[in-house]
N, C-alpha and C positions, 0 to 999 in steps of 0.2 A: 803331402807335407813331410818334411824330413824328421826322423825320430829325434835327432839332437835338438832341433828347434822345439819340438813338442815337449821334450824333457826340460829344457831350460825355461820355457814358458811356465811350466808346472811349478818349478821352484823359485820362480821370480818374486813372488809375494811373501812366501813363508817357507820354512824348512819342512822337509817331508822325510819319512823313513824310506828305506830301500824297498820295503814291501809295498808302501803306498805308490812309489814311483812305478814299480813293475806293474801293479794292478792298473794304474792310470794308462800306461803305455799299451797294455793288453786290451783295455777297454777301447782305446783309439784305433785298434785294429792292426797293431804291429805283431809280428811273429814273436813267440816266446824267446827264441834264441837271440833275436835282435834286442829285445827288451832286456834280457840278461846282460848282454854286451854293453848296452847304454848305461845300465845301473852300475856295472863294474867300472866303466870309464868315469862316471861321475863320482863314484866312491874313491877311485884312485886320486882324483884331484880334490877330494874332500868337499865336493858340493853336496854329497849325501854322506852323512856321518851319524850313524845311529847312537854312538856314545855321546856326541855333542848334543844330538836331538834329546836324548834322555835327560841330560843335565838341564837344558832349557825347559823341558817339559816338567821337571821337578819344581822349578820356580813357578811356572804357571800353575801347576796343581796345588801347590802350597799357598799360592795367592788366592785360590778358590776355596781354601780351608780343607782340602783333601788330605787323607793320611797317606803315609808311604805306601801302604798296601793298595790303596785305591789308585795311586799314581802308577804303580807297577802294573796293575791290572789294565789300566788304560793304554799303557805302553805295549803290553802284550797284544792287546786288541789291534794296535797299529802295526804289529809284526816285528817288534823289537825283540831280540833274543835276550834271554835272562843274563847271559854274560855281559852284553852291551848295557843292559840296565844297571847291573852291578858296577860296571866301570863308570857309568854316567853319575851314579851316586857318589863315587869317589871324587869325581871331577867337581860335583856340586859342593860336596863337603869341603874340598880344598879351596874352591873359589870363595865360599861364604864362611869359612872357618867355623863350621858347625858339624854336629853329629845329627843326621836326620832322624835317627831312632829316638834319641833322647829328647828331641823337640816335639814328639807326638803329643805329649800331655799339654804342652803349652799351646800348640795349634788347636787341640780339641777345646781347651778352655777358652780360647779367643773366639772360637765359633760359638760356644755356649753363651758367652756374653753378648755376642752379636744377636744371637737368637732371642735372648732375654730382653733386649731393648724393645722388641715388638710385642713381647708377651705382656698380657694384662695382670696375670697373677702367677705365683709360683706354686701352684697346687699340683697334685699328683698327675692330673691329666696333662698339664704343661710339661712336667718333668718326663712323662712318657714320650710325648712328642719330641722333646729334646733328645732323649735317648735314641729314638728311632732316626732322628736327623743325623746324629753323630755316627750311628751304625751305617747309615747310607753314604756317609763320607768315607767309610771304610775303616773307622777306628776299631780296634780290638775291644771285645767285651769288657775286659778289665779297665781299659782307658775310659770307655764310656761310663761304666759304673762309678769310677772315682771321680770323673768330671761332673756327672749329675749329682753325686753326693756332695761335692764341694759347692756347686751352684745352689743346691737346696739349703745347705748350711748358711751360705752367705745371704740369700734372699729371705730365709726364715728369720735370721738375726736382724736384717733390715726391717722387716715387718714388726718385730718385737720392739725395736728402737723407736719406731714411729708411734707405737701405742702408748 
């Protein structure tokens, strides 16, 4: 099979990073030099674009409730360079007219509200689980602390109002 056909089939259904493409081609048994050439050709015609991929992945990650740090970590795992991630953030901010860093607290609070819909009580154990959940999504300790505090205050006030 031709390396170009293999590469095009791989990007047929979804976008991939340059590293993902190279790894795929090497796994299929193509020589490293040929894989590098194919990645360069696809990059030149913008079929592979790590900046665009980063911007799209930010939207995906934020939809899952992840923090900016978690999204960056996932992009690095996929082989995207820090410079391309930074440019992807600029593209995302320009496209959605937002600042990703300032939206961290809002995304964390939205995840906390989603979590609390399934929680039976707002006790200490539940708040601990919430904090660990937010930390798992990559939120900074300060954001987690403030979010859990705000949720505790809200739900304790709701409990008092019901009594």
